[in-house]
C-alpha positions in Angstrom: -14.1 26.8 11.4 -18.0 26.7 12.8 -19.8 24.3 11.2 -22.1 25.8 8.2 -25.3 25.2 9.6 -27.0 26.7 7.3 -29.9 25.1 6.1 -29.8 22.5 2.9 -25.2 22.6 3.6 -23.8 19.1 4.6 -21.2 19.6 6.4 -17.4 19.3 4.6 -15.8 15.6 4.0 -13.1 15.1 5.6 -9.9 16.0 4.7 -7.1 13.3 3.7 -3.5 12.5 5.2 -2.9 10.0 3.5 -3.6 8.5 -0.2 -2.0 6.2 -2.8 -2.8 5.5 -6.0 -1.5 2.7 -8.1 1.4 2.6 -5.8 3.5 -0.4 -7.0 7.2 -1.9 -5.5 9.9 -4.5 -7.2 12.0 -5.4 -5.3 13.9 -7.7 -8.5 11.4 -10.1 -9.9 9.9 -10.0 -6.6 6.4 -7.6 -6.3 6.0 -6.4 -2.2 3.3 -3.7 -2.9 0.8 -4.4 -6.5 -0.8 -1.3 -6.9 -2.3 -0.9 -3.4 -4.9 1.9 -3.7 -5.6 3.4 -0.6 -7.4 6.7 1.4 -6.8 7.7 5.4 -8.2 10.8 6.6 -6.9 13.3 9.1 -7.9 11.8 12.6 -8.2 8.7 11.8 -6.2 5.9 13.7 -5.4 3.4 10.4 -3.6 0.1 10.8 -2.3 -1.7 8.1 -2.4 -5.8 9.1 -0.9 -9.2 7.5 1.5 -11.3 7.3 5.1 -11.4 7.4 5.6 -11.1 3.6 2.2 -9.5 3.1 3.9 -5.6 1.7 2.9 -3.8 4.4 6.1 -2.6 5.6 7.4 -2.2 2.2 4.1 0.2 2.2 4.8 2.2 5.0 8.2 2.8 3.9 6.8 4.4 0.8 4.8 6.6 2.6 7.5 7.3 4.9 10.4 8.2 2.1 11.8 5.4 3.4 12.1 2.9 -0.1 11.0 5.3 -3.9 8.3 3.6 -5.8 8.7 1.7 -8.5 5.2 3.6 -9.7 2.6 4.9 -8.6 1.6 8.0 -6.3 1.8 8.8 -2.7 0.0 11.8 -1.3 -0.2 13.7 1.9 -2.3 15.6 2.6 -3.3 16.0 -0.8 0.4 17.1 -1.8 2.0 15.0 -4.1 5.4 13.7 -2.0 5.9 10.7 -4.3 9.5 12.3 -5.0 11.3 13.8 -1.8 12.8 12.3 0.6 12.0 11.1 4.1 13.3 15.1 6.1 10.6 17.0 3.9 8.0 15.2 4.5 5.4 16.0 7.9 5.9 12.4 9.2 7.6 10.2 11.5 7.8 6.9 12.4 8.3 5.3 15.5 10.1 1.7 15.7 9.9 -1.2 17.4 13.5 -1.3 18.6 12.9 2.3 20.2 16.2 3.9 19.0 16.7 6.6 21.9 20.3 7.5 22.8 21.8 6.0 26.2 23.7 9.4 27.3 21.1 11.6 27.1 18.6 12.0 29.7 14.9 11.1 28.7 14.0 15.3 28.4 17.0 15.5 25.8 16.1 12.7 23.9 12.4 14.2 23.5 13.6 17.5 22.7 16.4 16.3 20.7 14.6 16.8 16.7 13.8 20.8 17.7 17.7 21.0 18.1 18.8 19.5 16.1 16.1 22.5 13.9 17.4 25.2 16.0 14.6 25.8 18.3 15.5 28.1 21.1 15.9 25.8 24.7 13.5 27.5 26.6 10.9 26.9 23.7 13.0 22.9 23.5 12.5 21.9 27.1 8.6 23.3 27.3 7.5 21.4 24.2 9.7 17.9 25.2 7.8 18.5 28.7 4.4 18.5 27.1 5.4 15.3 24.9 5.7 13.9 27.3 2.9 15.0 29.9 0.7 13.7 26.8 2.3 10.0 27.5 2.0 10.7 31.1 5.5 10.6 32.4 6.1 14.3 32.7 8.1 13.0 36.1 10.8 11.1 33.7 13.0 13.5 31.9 16.0 13.7 34.3 16.1 9.7 34.3 18.2 8.1 31.4 17.2 5.4 28.9 18.4 2.3 31.3 16.3 3.7 33.7 12.8 2.7 32.2 10.9 -0.1 32.2 10.2 -1.2 28.2 7.0 0.4 28.3 8.1 3.8 29.9 10.8 3.3 26.8 8.4 3.0 24.0 6.4 5.9 25.8 9.3 8.4 25.3 10.0 7.1 21.6 6.4 7.8 21.4 7.2 11.5 22.4 9.7 11.9 20.4 7.6 11.5 17.8 5.4 13.6 19.0 7.1 16.8 19.8 7.4 18.5 16.6 3.5 17.6 15.8 4.0 15.8 13.3 0.7 16.1 10.4 1.5 11.6 10.4 3.6 9.7 12.9 3.5 6.0 11.6 4.3 3.0 13.7 6.7 0.2 12.7 5.1 -3.1 14.6 5.5 -0.9 18.3 4.2 -3.2 20.8 6.2 -6.8 19.3 8.7 -6.4 21.6 7.3 -6.9 25.1 5.2 -9.4 26.6 1.6 -9.8 26.2 0.2 -7.6 29.4 2.3 -4.5 28.8 1.4 -4.6 25.3 -2.0 -4.3 25.8 -1.2 -2.2 28.3 0.0 -0.1 25.5 -2.8 -0.2 23.1 -4.5 1.2 24.9 -1.9 4.4 25.7 -1.3 5.2 21.7 -5.7 4.8 21.7 -5.3 6.7 24.0 -3.2 9.2 23.1 -4.0 9.3 19.0 -7.7 10.9 20.4 -6.3 13.1 22.7 -3.6 14.7 19.7 -5.7 13.8 17.1 -3.1 13.3 14.7 -2.9 10.6 11.9 -1.5 7.4 13.2 -0.8 4.7 11.5 0.3 1.4 12.0 1.8 -1.6 10.8 1.3 -5.5 12.6 0.6 -8.7 12.2 -1.2 -9.5 15.1 -4.5 -9.6 14.3 -6.0 -9.0 18.2 -4.1 -5.6 18.4 -5.3 -3.5 15.1 -8.6 -4.7 15.5 -8.6 -3.6 19.0 -6.7 -0.6 18.5 -8.0 0.5 14.8 -10.6 3.3 13.7 -10.2 0.9 10.1 -7.8 -1.4 8.8 -6.3 -3.2 6.1 -5.4 -7.1 5.3 -2.4 -6.4 3.2 -1.8 -10.2 1.2 0.6 -10.9 -1.2 1.0 -7.1 -1.5 -2.0 -6.9 -2.3 -5.1 -5.1 -0.2 -7.2 -7.9 0.4 -9.8 -5.6 2.0 -10.4 -2.6 4.0 -12.8 -1.4 6.1 -13.7 -1.3 10.1 -12.4 -4.0 12.2 -16.2 -4.6 13.0 -17.4 -5.0 9.8 -13.8 -7.0 8.1 -14.5 -9.4 11.6 -17.3 -10.4 10.2 -17.5 -9.4 6.4 -14.2 -10.8 5.3 -14.2 -9.9 1.1 -12.3 -13.4 0.9 -10.8 -16.7 2.3 -8.0 -15.5 3.8 -8.7 -12.2 5.0 -11.7 -14.2 6.5 -8.8 -17.4 7.8 -6.4 -15.0 9.2 -8.8 -12.4 10.6 -9.0 -13.9 14.0 -9.9 -17.7 13.9 -13.0 -19.6 11.6 -13.9 -22.9 10.3 -14.5 -21.8 6.9 -15.9 -24.7 5.1 -16.4 -25.8 1.2 -17.9 -28.7 -1.1 -19.8 -31.1 0.3 -19.3 -30.3 3.6 -20.5 -26.5 3.4 -23.8 -27.6 1.1 -23.7 -30.6 3.9 -23.4 -27.6 6.8 -25.5 -24.9 4.6 -27.7 -26.5 2.8 -25.7 -24.0 -0.2 -22.5 -24.6 -3.0 -19.8 -22.7 -1.9 -16.6 -21.6 0.8 -18.7 -20.4 3.7 -17.1 -18.3 7.1 -18.9 -19.4 10.8 -16.9 -17.9 13.5 -16.0 -20.6 16.6 -18.1 -18.4 18.3 -21.4 -18.2 16.8 -21.5 -21.9 17.5 -23.1 -23.6 19.8 -21.7 -27.0 21.6 -24.5 -28.9 23.7 -24.2 -31.9 25.2 -25.9 -34.7 23.3 -28.7 -35.7 25.8 -29.0 -32.0 27.4 -30.3 -31.2 23.7 -32.7 -34.3 22.8 -34.4 -33.4 26.8 -34.8 -29.8 25.6 -35.9 -30.4 22.8 -35.2 -29.0 18.8 -33.4 -25.6 18.0 -34.7 -22.5 17.7 -36.6 -21.3 13.7 -33.4 -20.8 11.2 -30.8 -22.8 13.2 -28.2 -25.5 11.3 -27.4 -28.2 14.0 -25.2 -31.3 13.6 -23.8 -34.3 15.8 -20.5 -35.4 16.3 -17.9 -35.9 19.5 -15.3 -34.1 20.7 -11.9 -34.1 19.7 -9.9 -32.2 21.6 -10.6 -30.2 24.5 -8.3 -27.0 25.8 -8.8 -24.3 28.1 -7.3 -21.3 27.2 -8.1 -18.7 30.9 -11.1 -16.2 29.7 -12.4 -19.4 27.1 -12.6 -23.0 26.3 -11.3 -24.7 22.8 -13.2 -28.0 21.1 -12.9 -29.3 18.6 -16.0 -31.7 16.8 -15.6 -33.9 14.2 -18.8 -34.8 12.9 -20.7 -37.4 12.5 -21.9 -37.7 8.6 -18.4 -36.8 6.2 -16.1 -36.6 10.1 -15.6 -32.6 8.9 -14.0 -31.3 11.7 -15.8 -27.9 13.8 -13.6 -25.4 16.6 -16.6 -24.0 18.6 -15.1 -21.4 21.7 -17.1 -21.0 25.0 -16.9 -18.7 27.1 -16.2 -19.4 30.7 -19.1 -18.0 32.2 -19.9 -18.1 36.1 -22.3 -21.1 36.2 -22.0 -22.8 32.4 -21.8 -26.1 32.4 -19.4 -27.4 29.6 -18.7 -30.8 27.8 -15.9 -31.9 30.3 -14.3 -35.1 28.3 -13.3 -36.3 25.3 -15.3 -38.5 23.1 -18.9 -36.2 24.0 -21.7 -36.0 21.6 -22.2 -33.9 21.0 -25.1 -31.3 19.0 -24.1 -28.4 17.3 -26.0 -25.2 16.9 -25.3 -21.4 14.4 -27.7 -19.3 12.9 -27.3 -19.8 9.8 -27.5 -15.7 8.9 -23.5 -16.9 11.1 -22.2 -19.1 8.0 -21.0 -16.1 5.5 -20.2 -16.4 2.1 -16.1 -15.9 1.2 -15.4 -16.4 -2.8 -13.4 -19.2 -2.8 
């Protein structure tokens, strides 16, 4: 439909692909999902992020129809599907174990659901090949799953889920079995496929970097509750709770007397380690004072860990004995403190100490 450009009109808001209202799931005395409220827009790449036991996989199973809620409602594309079984929801799920049929070819695996649905053979083959082209496996249709790498099998499972063009694709820890390099490559692949198809993707993961890298928006779960929802940068820079600050990335959480010493204010604060500058004390003294609006403290390095692109320092502060973690990029020509017990000064912009509820 063409956009209405009549003066004074506004574009229609994006349609809602998924809406959860007060969704709750109990397993006996254990509440796995606690009054979840969530709206996901059509065409979004959305992630549910949380540690084991936070309720994210249960929430996905409630959306898919594999579990029935104790209370609350699930709507897909504006339709109440709370009481409908999985096969009556316009949803497909990709699991970590791929679940490919070993005796079938790749093309037969991808077209299997169409075969069950009674789609004609010529159309089935054409759509299977189209789905394989989407995941860049158009030349692999005649192979068996055993002849493929782990990343290729994952893409076949994805093509099988995309072949009948669902309105919503659920991905339950789909990259968990892959090694780090392949997982990072598949993150890029999945995001590109999502953009190409325009299908709403809902990813469940415990990997913070994966969620931050791939998502348009994400929800962080804590003990069955949604602790915060928003774009990755917002959740990273402005965490709503101390749990979110500590779980999404690495941070220094300072409270009580330590917060008063380090920020000059009471409360609880998150200071991301990459926002802290570390300078050998003698070098700082030669350079003079820091910039306006900075906070700075002195201390001694207790631990140094080299991690490829960056170095992580642990520093024990002279006043109060608090310990802070600092991350420093290993850029060309940068001079880093090289030894433990080196006296240093740490500095950060006052605004980089972000207040969070205790």
